[in-house]
C-alpha positions, 0 to 999 in steps of 0.5 A: 500499500502506497503511503498517501501522504507523500503523494501531493499533486500540483492542485493540492495543499497539505495542511500541516499540525502545529506539533509537526513543527519543531520550535525555533532555538533561542540564540544563546549569549556567550555567557549562557543563562547565568551570565544573563541573570547577573547582567540584569541584577547589576543594571537593576542595582545601578538604576536604583542607585542613580534614583536615590542619588537624584532623590537625596542629592538634587538641589531643591529649587536651586537652594543649598541643602544646608539653609536652616529653616526658621522653626529649625534654628537652635534655641538661644537662651537670653538672660534678661537684666535683673530688675532694679528694685526700689529701695525700701526707705525713702531719700533723706530728708535732711542731711543729719544722721537719722533712721527711718523706721517702716512697718510691714507684714510679710506672711503674718510676721510683723516686721519693723525695718530700721533703715539708717540715714547718712550714717556709717556703721562701727563695732563697738565692744563693752556697755556703750559710753556717752560718746557713742550713745549721743553720735550713734542713730541706730544700735544693735547687739552684734555678735553673741558671747560664749556661755563658758567663758563669756568671750566673743563667739566666733572671729571678730575684728574691731578696727583692725584688731582681731579679737576672736577667731573661730568659725562657730557661725557661717554668716558674717558682716565686714565693715571695711572703708565704710562699706558693709558686706553681709554674706555666708561663707566658711572662709571670707578673705574679708576677715583678713582685709578688715585687719589690713584696713582697720576695718570691722568683722564679726559672725553670726547665725546665716539667715539668707543666703543669695535670696535662699532661706538658710535653715538653723539648728535652734527651734525656739521662738523669740523676737528676731533681728537681722542685719540685711542687705537688699539690693545694696541697701542695708537695714535691720528688720526686727519681728514684732511678734515671737518667731522661729528662725525659719519663719523669720528667715522666710518673711525676709526671702519674701521681703526681697532680701538677698543676704541676712545675718542674725543679730542678738535677739530677744526683747531684753537685748539693749539698743536704740534709734534716733528719728528724723525729728530727734526723738530717741527710742531705746530697746530692751534693758539697759542693764550690763552685767560685769561678766558681759564686758564682751558684748559687741554693738553695731552702731551707725554714726 
């Protein structure tokens, strides 16, 4: 039997099935399939890197990248100058020395404030004589005396002469060339300066240190007295009621006092003041025991 598939006449067309023709072979690159994959990955990586570079490093609107924004500028802290405080006392009405008295209430603490005018303070040891009493317009007891031997308690300089040494209390007052310095320090060079310049120096309990209350050990209540510096104005504050150290010092802080030290308190401590009209007022008891020969005073003349 003849194979009819081989017989194709001139007027016939043979239809060949798709499966009968093998697919054409793909051209192979010299490196083979593995080489093609690596080439594609490298190309993609290069494209990604170029894109990232354009995003991060292309200048925006023609401006350099290091320009600071208004809201991104670092905060610069500014210190406002301290506002001047009005003095408690008024301007001297007369040229002669006198004391101005101001009554006020701070935190329910009744205070009498004594502001010396046209006068310079000195220290005095012993019972004030008639000359001191007649020339002084304000006087309060200054340093304490020891309970065992009745000597001055703490460092003390009288017109350039050291009479006592020691650091029993950290508060101090120095009077040098007529300038009064009230402060708190364990070691103050003003002690030596007072000895060199015929000045004065004594120590007492600290009450206020640079506007901060200083706590003290005694917890009793009595009339309190303090030598104060408020913006360079020197005055003495006295509580008219019995107060603790804490409450009295807090009242001074709220009054705006910068530095303050204690003065011998109690209602029996002797002193006096002279007002503008010449009236003299005495404080405490004018009694001086022989054993208290080392009692000391700060007196404005």
